[in-house]
C-alpha positions in Angstrom: -11.2 -102.1 -5.2 -12.1 -101.3 -8.8 -11.1 -104.8 -9.8 -11.8 -106.8 -6.7 -15.4 -105.6 -5.9 -16.9 -106.8 -9.2 -15.3 -110.2 -8.8 -16.6 -110.5 -5.2 -20.1 -109.5 -6.4 -19.9 -112.3 -9.0 -18.9 -114.8 -6.3 -21.7 -113.5 -4.0 -24.1 -114.0 -6.9 -22.9 -117.6 -7.3 -23.3 -118.4 -3.6 -26.8 -116.9 -3.3 -28.0 -118.5 -6.5 -26.6 -121.8 -5.3 -29.3 -121.7 -2.5 -32.0 -122.1 -5.1 -32.7 -125.8 -5.8 -32.4 -127.3 -9.3 -34.0 -127.1 -11.8 -35.3 -123.7 -10.6 -31.7 -122.5 -10.3 -31.0 -122.9 -14.0 -34.3 -121.4 -15.1 -33.9 -118.4 -12.7 -30.4 -117.8 -14.2 -31.9 -117.9 -17.7 -34.3 -115.2 -16.6 -31.5 -113.2 -15.2 -29.6 -113.5 -18.5 -32.7 -112.2 -20.3 -32.9 -109.2 -17.9 -29.2 -108.5 -18.3 -29.6 -108.6 -22.1 -32.1 -105.7 -21.8 -30.2 -103.7 -19.3 -29.0 -101.1 -21.7 -32.3 -100.6 -23.6 -33.2 -97.5 -21.6 -30.2 -95.5 -22.8 -27.1 -97.5 -23.6 -26.3 -95.0 -26.4 -25.9 -97.5 -29.3 -29.2 -97.0 -31.0 -30.7 -99.9 -32.9 -27.9 -102.2 -31.8 -29.4 -102.2 -28.3 -32.5 -103.9 -29.8 -30.4 -106.4 -31.8 -28.4 -107.4 -28.8 -31.6 -107.8 -26.7 -33.1 -110.1 -29.4 -30.0 -112.3 -29.4 -29.8 -112.3 -25.6 -33.5 -113.2 -25.4 -33.0 -116.2 -27.7 -29.9 -117.4 -25.8 -31.8 -117.0 -22.5 -34.7 -119.0 -23.9 -32.3 -121.8 -24.8 -30.8 -121.4 -21.3 -34.1 -122.5 -19.7 -32.9 -126.1 -20.5 -29.1 -125.6 -20.8 -26.5 -124.3 -18.4 -24.2 -123.9 -21.4 -26.5 -121.3 -23.0 -26.9 -119.5 -19.7 -23.1 -119.2 -19.5 -22.9 -118.1 -23.1 -25.5 -115.4 -22.3 -23.3 -114.1 -19.5 -20.3 -114.0 -21.8 -22.3 -112.2 -24.5 -23.3 -109.6 -21.8 -19.6 -109.3 -20.8 -18.8 -108.4 -24.4 -21.7 -105.9 -24.5 -20.4 -104.3 -21.2 -17.0 -103.8 -22.8 -18.5 -102.2 -25.8 -20.5 -99.9 -23.6 -17.5 -99.1 -21.5 -15.5 -98.1 -24.6 -18.2 -96.5 -26.8 -21.6 -96.3 -25.2 -23.1 -95.2 -21.9 -22.5 -97.0 -18.6 -25.1 -99.5 -17.3 -25.6 -97.3 -14.2 -25.8 -93.7 -15.5 -24.3 -92.1 -12.4 -21.4 -94.6 -12.1 -18.9 -94.0 -14.9 -17.1 -97.4 -14.5 -20.3 -99.5 -13.9 -20.0 -101.2 -17.3 -16.4 -102.0 -16.6 -17.3 -103.5 -13.3 -20.1 -105.5 -14.9 -17.6 -106.8 -17.5 -15.5 -108.2 -14.6 -18.4 -109.6 -12.6 -20.2 -111.4 -15.5 -17.4 -113.8 -16.5 -17.3 -115.1 -12.9 -21.0 -116.0 -13.2 -20.4 -117.3 -16.7 -17.7 -119.7 -15.6 -19.9 -121.0 -12.9 -22.7 -121.6 -15.3 -20.5 -123.3 -17.9 -19.4 -125.7 -15.2 -23.0 -126.7 -14.7 -24.1 -124.2 -12.1 -23.3 -126.5 -9.2 -23.2 -125.2 -5.6 -19.6 -124.3 -4.6 -20.0 -126.6 -1.5 -20.8 -129.5 -3.8 -17.3 -130.8 -4.4 -18.2 -133.8 -6.5 -20.4 -135.5 -3.9 -23.3 -135.7 -6.4 -25.6 -133.6 -4.3 -26.4 -129.9 -4.4 -27.8 -129.9 -0.9 -26.8 -127.0 1.3 -24.6 -128.2 4.1 -26.5 -129.2 7.3 -24.4 -126.9 9.5 -25.2 -123.9 7.3 -28.9 -124.8 7.1 -29.2 -124.8 10.8 -27.2 -121.5 11.1 -29.7 -120.0 8.6 -32.6 -121.4 10.7 -34.0 -123.5 7.8 -33.4 -126.8 9.5 -34.3 -128.7 6.4 -32.7 -129.4 3.0 -34.0 -127.7 -0.1 -36.6 -129.7 -1.9 -35.5 -132.0 -4.7 -37.8 -131.4 -7.7 
C-alpha cells in the first residue's frame, strides 16, 4: 500500500480535476502547483532553501496559468523537493513519516497528465473534453460542462 496508495491518489486527482472545464482546469492546476510549492514553508527543515524553492515554484506556477507544460514542470519540481525532504528534511505531514515519500510518488502521476495537455482521461482523441453523458446523468448534472 505504501507505493500503490500515492499513485491511486494521483489518479483520483486527475479524474476530479478533469471535471473542471478548460481553461479553468489549467489555471486551477497552476494555483495548485503554487500551493504545493509553499507546502514546506511552515517547517520543512531546510531553512532559506524553502523560500528559494517557493520563489521558483511561484514563477513556474505563474507561467503555468497559460501553459500545461509549466504546470507539469511545477509538479516535477515538487517531486524533487519531496525526495529532498524525505531524505534530509521534515515530512510534508509532520505526523506521517513517509508523507513526503508518498507525495514523491503521487506528483509524477499528476505531472505526466499535465505534460500530456491535462486532457480528461475519457477524452481518447475525440477532440472534446466533455464528461461522458452517462456519467453526467449518474452524477445528476444532466448537462455538459460549459465551454468557455
